[in-house]
C-alpha positions as CSV (number, residue, x, y, z in Angstrom):
1,M,-13.8,-4.8,15.5
2,E,-11.1,-6.6,13.7
3,L,-13.6,-9.0,12.0
4,E,-15.8,-6.0,10.9
5,E,-12.7,-4.2,9.5
6,S,-11.6,-7.4,7.6
7,E,-15.1,-7.9,6.1
8,A,-15.3,-4.4,5.1
9,L,-11.9,-4.6,3.5
10,L,-12.9,-7.6,1.4
11,A,-16.0,-6.0,0.2
12,I,-14.2,-2.6,-0.8
13,T,-11.3,-4.5,-2.4
14,Q,-13.7,-6.2,-4.9
15,R,-15.5,-2.9,-5.5
16,L,-12.2,-1.0,-6.2
17,I,-10.9,-3.8,-8.4
18,D,-14.1,-3.1,-10.6
19,E,-13.7,0.7,-10.5
20,V,-9.9,1.3,-10.9
21,T,-8.7,1.7,-14.5
22,V,-5.4,0.6,-15.9
23,D,-4.6,4.1,-16.8
24,Q,-5.6,5.9,-13.5
25,C,-3.1,8.1,-11.9
26,F,-3.8,7.8,-8.1
27,T,-4.2,10.8,-6.0
28,T,-4.3,11.4,-2.3
29,S,-8.1,12.0,-2.7
30,D,-8.4,8.6,-4.2
31,I,-6.5,7.1,-1.1
32,C,-8.6,9.0,1.3
33,G,-11.7,7.8,-0.6
34,M,-10.4,4.2,-0.4
35,H,-10.0,4.5,3.3
36,R,-13.3,6.1,3.7
37,K,-15.2,3.6,1.7
38,W,-13.4,0.8,3.7
39,L,-13.8,2.2,7.2
40,G,-16.5,4.8,7.0
41,G,-19.1,2.5,8.4
42,I,-16.9,1.8,11.4
43,Y,-15.2,5.1,12.2
44,E,-16.4,8.6,11.8
45,W,-12.7,9.8,11.1
46,A,-12.3,7.3,8.2
47,G,-10.6,9.0,5.2
48,E,-9.5,11.9,7.2
49,Y,-5.8,12.6,8.0
50,R,-4.9,11.8,11.6
51,N,-4.5,14.7,14.0
52,V,-2.6,12.6,16.6
53,N,1.1,11.5,16.6
54,I,1.5,7.7,16.4
55,S,4.4,5.2,16.8
56,K,5.1,1.5,16.4
57,G,7.4,0.4,19.2
58,E,10.0,3.2,19.3
59,F,9.5,4.2,15.7
60,M,7.6,7.6,15.3
61,F,5.8,8.2,12.1
62,A,5.5,11.6,10.6
63,A,4.2,14.2,12.9
64,A,0.5,14.7,12.5
65,T,0.9,18.4,11.7
66,Q,3.1,17.5,8.7
67,V,0.8,14.9,7.2
68,P,-1.1,17.2,4.9
69,R,2.1,18.6,3.4
70,L,3.8,15.2,3.2
71,M,0.7,13.7,1.5
72,Q,0.8,16.5,-1.1
73,Q,4.5,15.7,-1.7
74,F,3.5,12.0,-2.0
75,E,1.0,12.8,-4.7
76,R,3.4,15.1,-6.7
77,G,6.2,12.5,-6.3
78,P,5.7,8.8,-6.0
79,L,2.0,8.7,-7.1
80,R,2.5,10.9,-10.1
81,N,5.8,9.0,-11.0
82,Y,4.6,5.4,-10.6
83,T,0.8,5.5,-11.3
84,P,-0.6,4.3,-13.6
85,C,1.8,1.4,-12.8
86,N,2.4,0.3,-16.4
87,M,5.8,-1.1,-15.9
88,T,6.5,-4.4,-17.8
89,S,9.4,-5.9,-16.1
90,I,9.1,-7.5,-12.7
91,E,12.0,-5.4,-11.4
92,D,10.5,-2.1,-12.5
93,Q,7.1,-3.2,-11.1
94,A,8.8,-4.2,-7.7
95,A,10.5,-0.9,-7.5
96,A,7.5,1.2,-8.3
97,L,5.4,-0.7,-5.7
98,A,8.2,-0.4,-3.1
99,I,8.7,3.3,-3.5
100,V,5.0,4.1,-3.4
101,H,4.3,1.6,-0.5
102,A,7.4,2.7,1.6
103,E,6.6,6.5,1.2
104,F,2.9,5.9,2.1
105,I,3.8,3.9,5.2
106,L,6.3,6.5,6.4
107,V,3.7,9.1,6.3
108,H,1.1,6.9,8.0
109,P,-1.7,9.4,7.2
110,F,-4.6,7.7,9.0
111,R,-5.2,6.7,12.6
112,E,-5.8,3.1,11.7
113,G,-5.5,0.9,8.6
114,N,-2.3,2.4,7.1
115,G,-0.6,-1.0,6.3
116,R,-3.8,-2.5,4.9
117,C,-4.7,0.6,2.9
118,G,-1.0,0.6,1.6
119,R,-1.4,-3.1,0.5
120,L,-4.6,-2.3,-1.2
121,L,-3.1,0.5,-3.1
122,A,-0.1,-1.8,-4.0
123,M,-2.5,-4.4,-5.2
124,L,-4.4,-2.0,-7.4
125,M,-1.1,-0.8,-8.8
126,G,-0.1,-4.4,-9.4
127,L,-3.4,-5.0,-11.4
128,Q,-2.5,-2.0,-13.4
129,A,0.7,-3.6,-14.4
130,G,-1.1,-6.8,-15.5
131,L,-0.2,-8.8,-12.3
132,P,-2.8,-11.0,-10.5
133,A,-4.0,-9.7,-7.0
134,L,-0.9,-9.6,-4.9
135,D,-0.3,-12.2,-2.2
136,F,1.1,-10.7,0.9
137,G,0.7,-13.8,2.9
138,G,4.3,-14.7,3.2
139,I,5.2,-11.6,5.3
140,R,5.3,-13.2,8.7
141,G,7.9,-14.0,11.4
142,A,11.4,-13.1,10.0
143,K,10.0,-11.7,6.8
144,K,7.9,-9.3,8.9
145,Q,11.1,-8.1,10.7
146,A,12.7,-7.7,7.2
147,Y,9.6,-5.7,6.0
148,I,9.9,-3.3,9.1
149,A,13.6,-2.9,8.5
150,S,12.8,-2.0,4.9
151,V,10.4,0.7,5.9
152,H,13.2,2.1,8.2
153,S,15.6,1.9,5.2
154,A,13.2,4.0,3.2
155,M,13.6,6.9,5.6
156,D,17.0,7.4,3.9
157,R,15.5,6.9,0.4
158,D,17.0,3.3,0.4
159,Y,14.3,1.4,-1.4
160,G,16.4,-1.7,-2.2
161,P,15.1,-3.7,0.9
162,M,11.5,-2.9,0.1
163,T,12.1,-3.6,-3.6
164,A,13.2,-7.1,-2.5
165,I,10.1,-7.7,-0.5
166,F,8.0,-6.8,-3.5
167,R,10.0,-9.0,-5.7
168,E,9.1,-11.8,-3.4
169,V,5.5,-10.8,-3.2
170,I,5.4,-10.7,-7.0
171,A,7.1,-14.1,-7.3
172,R,4.8,-15.7,-4.7
173,T,1.8,-14.2,-6.5
174,L,2.8,-15.5,-9.9
175,T,3.6,-19.0,-8.5
176,R,0.3,-19.2,-6.8
177,S,-1.5,-17.9,-9.9
178,A,0.3,-20.5,-12.1
179,K,-0.7,-23.3,-9.7
180,N,-4.4,-22.1,-9.7
181,V,-4.4,-22.0,-13.5
182,S,-3.0,-25.6,-13.8
183,V,-5.5,-27.0,-11.4
């Protein structure tokens, strides 16, 4: 199943890169559509908000009954405020990506694939800002624990830790991109 999901994600990523415009303000319908296009051939509930409560370890995500309301707030707040992502400074880009990503992850609107869908949304936002496709590969081990802690911090609207994560992602992406250009 994991291989099938990964192959489908690669295919939809390229398709969305071609479809998304630099001036697009993302909506919750767009996000549900991304999820449906990605996992629709695998799960019948793809693109639909979850109707079960879920947790990771001892951390409970938003109650399933609250997901529709929280996604409306997400659309009226972070999505409207930070997309299109046309910030020019790395600090502003990192902050915008951090807020949108953290708020999306806290809601965790789908039964499966929230992290990957959140990274896909962040990558599309980064492309709007003129960045290369974001490289999330460095978030392993201790960095993964810092990422999880940054999600927890966002519960109190403290986006500093997640902004630091995205600063590192952007720096890694730009370094990798520069190396690829010089080769």
